[in-house]
C-alpha positions in Angstrom: -5.8 -54.9 -8.0 -8.3 -53.8 -10.6 -11.1 -55.5 -8.7 -13.9 -53.0 -8.4 -15.6 -54.9 -5.5 -13.0 -53.5 -3.1 -13.5 -49.8 -4.0 -16.3 -49.1 -1.5 -14.6 -50.9 1.5 -11.3 -49.1 0.7 -12.9 -45.7 0.5 -14.9 -46.3 3.7 -11.7 -47.3 5.5 -9.7 -44.3 4.3 -12.4 -41.9 5.2 -12.8 -43.3 8.7 -9.0 -43.3 9.2 -8.8 -39.6 8.2 -11.7 -38.5 10.4 -10.2 -40.4 13.4 -6.8 -38.8 12.8 -8.3 -35.3 12.6 -9.9 -35.8 16.0 -6.6 -36.2 17.7 -4.2 -33.9 15.8 -3.7 -31.8 12.7 -2.8 -33.2 9.3 0.8 -34.1 8.5 1.3 -31.2 6.2 -0.2 -28.8 8.8 2.3 -30.0 11.4 5.2 -29.5 9.1 4.1 -26.0 8.3 4.1 -25.2 12.0 7.4 -26.8 12.7 9.1 -24.9 9.8 7.4 -21.6 10.8 6.1 -21.1 7.3 3.7 -18.1 7.1 0.9 -20.1 5.6 -2.2 -18.0 4.9 -5.5 -19.6 5.7 -8.6 -19.0 3.4 -9.9 -16.4 5.9 -8.2 -13.7 7.8 -7.5 -14.2 11.5 -10.4 -13.5 13.9 -8.3 -10.8 15.5 -8.8 -8.7 12.3 -12.5 -9.3 12.4 -12.9 -8.0 16.0 -10.7 -5.0 15.6 -10.4 -2.4 12.8 -6.8 -3.0 11.8 -5.3 -1.1 8.8 -2.3 -1.8 6.7 -0.3 0.9 8.4 -0.4 -0.9 11.7 1.0 -4.2 10.5 3.6 -3.0 8.0 7.4 -3.0 8.6 8.7 0.5 8.5 12.4 -0.5 8.1 12.3 -0.6 4.3 15.4 -1.2 2.3 15.2 0.9 -0.9 17.3 1.8 -3.9 17.3 4.8 -6.1 16.6 4.4 -9.9 20.3 4.9 -10.5 22.4 3.6 -7.6 26.0 3.3 -6.7 27.4 -0.2 -7.1 28.9 -0.2 -3.7 25.5 0.7 -2.1 23.8 -2.2 -3.9 26.5 -4.7 -3.0 26.6 -3.7 0.7 22.8 -3.8 1.0 22.6 -7.3 -0.6 25.3 -8.4 1.8 23.5 -7.0 4.9 20.0 -8.5 4.3 18.3 -11.5 2.5 15.3 -9.7 1.1 14.0 -11.0 -2.2 12.7 -7.7 -3.6 13.5 -4.0 -3.1 11.4 -0.9 -3.7 13.0 1.7 -6.0 12.2 5.3 -4.8 13.1 8.8 -5.9 14.5 10.4 -2.8 14.5 13.9 -4.3 10.7 13.8 -4.2 10.4 12.5 -0.7 10.5 8.8 -1.5 8.0 8.5 -4.3 7.7 4.9 -5.5 9.3 4.3 -8.9 9.1 0.5 -9.0 10.6 -2.7 -7.6 13.5 -4.9 -8.5 14.3 -8.5 -7.5 17.4 -9.7 -5.7 18.1 -12.2 -8.5 18.2 -9.3 -11.1 20.5 -7.3 -8.9 22.9 -10.2 -8.5 22.9 -10.9 -12.2 23.7 -7.3 -13.0 26.5 -7.2 -10.5 27.9 -10.5 -11.9 27.9 -9.3 -15.4 29.3 -5.9 -14.4 26.6 -3.8 -16.0 28.1 -0.6 -14.6 28.5 2.9 -15.9 31.6 5.0 -15.1 31.5 7.3 -12.1 31.5 10.5 -14.3 28.5 9.3 -16.3 25.8 10.7 -14.0 27.3 13.9 -12.6 24.9 15.9 -10.6 22.5 13.0 -10.1 22.8 13.0 -6.3 21.4 16.6 -6.2 18.9 16.6 -9.1 17.5 13.1 -9.0 16.1 10.8 -11.7 14.2 13.6 -13.6 17.5 15.1 -14.6 18.5 12.0 -16.6 15.5 11.8 -18.9 15.8 8.8 -21.3 19.6 8.7 -20.8 21.0 5.1 -20.5 24.7 4.8 -20.1 25.2 1.5 -18.3 25.5 -1.6 -20.5 22.0 -3.2 -21.0 21.6 -6.9 -20.1 18.8 -8.5 -22.1 16.0 -10.0 -20.1 16.5 -13.5 -21.7 20.1 -13.4 -20.5 18.9 -12.8 -16.9 16.3 -15.5 -17.0 18.5 -18.0 -18.8 20.1 -19.3 -15.6 16.7 -19.8 -13.8 16.4 -21.1 -11.1 20.1 -21.0 -10.4 20.6 -17.3 -10.2 24.0 -16.0 -8.9 24.1 -15.2 -5.2 25.8 -12.3 -3.5 28.5 -14.8 -2.3 29.4 -15.5 -6.0 30.2 -11.8 -6.6 33.4 -9.9 -6.0 33.5 -6.1 -6.4 36.8 -4.5 -7.4 38.1 -1.5 -5.4 37.3 0.9 -8.3 33.8 -0.4 -8.9 32.1 0.9 -5.7 31.6 4.4 -7.1 30.3 3.3 -10.5 26.6 3.6 -11.3 24.1 0.8 -11.8 21.0 1.9 -13.8 18.0 0.0 -12.5 15.4 1.7 -14.6 15.4 -0.9 -17.5 15.0 -3.8 -15.1 12.4 -2.2 -12.7 8.8 -3.4 -12.4 7.3 0.1 -12.7 3.8 -1.1 -12.0 4.0 -3.1 -8.7 1.1 -4.0 -6.6 0.7 -1.4 -3.8 -1.8 -0.6 -1.0 -2.5 2.5 0.9 -1.6 2.6 4.5 -5.2 3.3 5.5 -6.6 0.2 3.7 -8.2 -2.5 5.8 -6.3 -5.6 6.7 -9.1 -7.7 5.1 -8.4 -6.1 1.7 -4.7 -6.6 2.2 -5.2 -10.2 3.1 -7.4 -10.8 0.0 -4.7 -9.3 -2.2 -2.1 -11.7 -0.9 -4.4 -14.7 -1.2 -5.9 -14.0 -4.6 -2.7 -12.8 -6.3 -0.2 -15.1 -4.6 2.0 -12.1 -3.5 5.2 -12.4 -1.4 5.3 -8.7 -0.5 3.3 -5.5 -0.9 4.6 -2.0 -0.8 2.6 0.4 1.4 2.3 4.0 0.3 0.7 7.1 1.6 -1.6 9.5 -0.4 1.4 11.0 -2.1 2.6 7.6 -3.4 5.6 7.7 -1.1 6.8 4.4 0.4 6.1 4.3 4.1 6.4 0.5 4.7 6.2 -3.0 3.4 4.1 -6.0 4.2 5.0 -9.6 3.8 3.1 -12.8 4.7 4.7 -12.9 8.1 3.0 -9.6 9.0 -0.5 -11.1 8.3 -0.3 -14.3 10.5 -2.3 -14.4 13.7 0.6 -13.8 16.1 1.8 -10.7 14.1 -1.7 -9.2 14.1 -2.0 -9.6 17.9 1.4 -8.0 18.4 0.4 -5.0 16.4 -2.6 -4.5 18.6 -0.4 -4.5 21.7 1.8 -1.8 20.2 -1.2 0.4 19.7 -3.4 1.4 16.8 -1.4 4.4 15.7 2.0 2.9 16.1 3.1 3.8 12.5 2.1 7.4 13.1 4.3 7.6 16.2 7.2 6.2 14.2 6.6 8.8 11.5 6.5 11.6 14.1 9.8 10.4 15.7 11.5 10.4 12.2 10.2 13.9 11.5 11.5 15.2 14.8 14.9 13.6 14.4 
């Protein structure tokens, strides 16, 4: 109304209404976050982490979906079809899974849509020798970054892409599009440090590496909520070590 004499009564009424509502239930936005199961991160880490010495290796997911720096088109297409992850680590399997970088799902779909493939015979011997054998060699057509970002936020999806029968064995060079300096954390780092990285940098995922910079897991916001932290304690403190031993024996 523009009448300043009502400012103080209105403010008093609103504050009283808010305090009264908070006594009986959470705020409307907090209720919607719980109903939609959104992994919202509170300012402070869960009390479970304060009572127990939890490390990143305990809460990480060990089933990591990875690509090689130069990957078969069929492998990229099939993996995008089988999961809905937003980002993927790129690893050099010839060196035991050393982290090379990360690549986003939107970038991969755009490259497949624009058929930025190299012929099958372009990278002969790559499966045995790895990425070091290629050097600066770039044979697949290069898609400019402004071309990839031009369609933001309506990137192509995997459902919009059709792969021809002869394309599966072609090569997709991911090196020009990889983020070669992603945020990572060591598997022995505390959960408090991991939590602060997510909160301060606004991360959606975090690659977990060992002392040899080999990818051993991945952490998302869902791994850091209260229920997930309690679950990792029930599995045991050295759960990730047991999984590593099982893989080694198999």
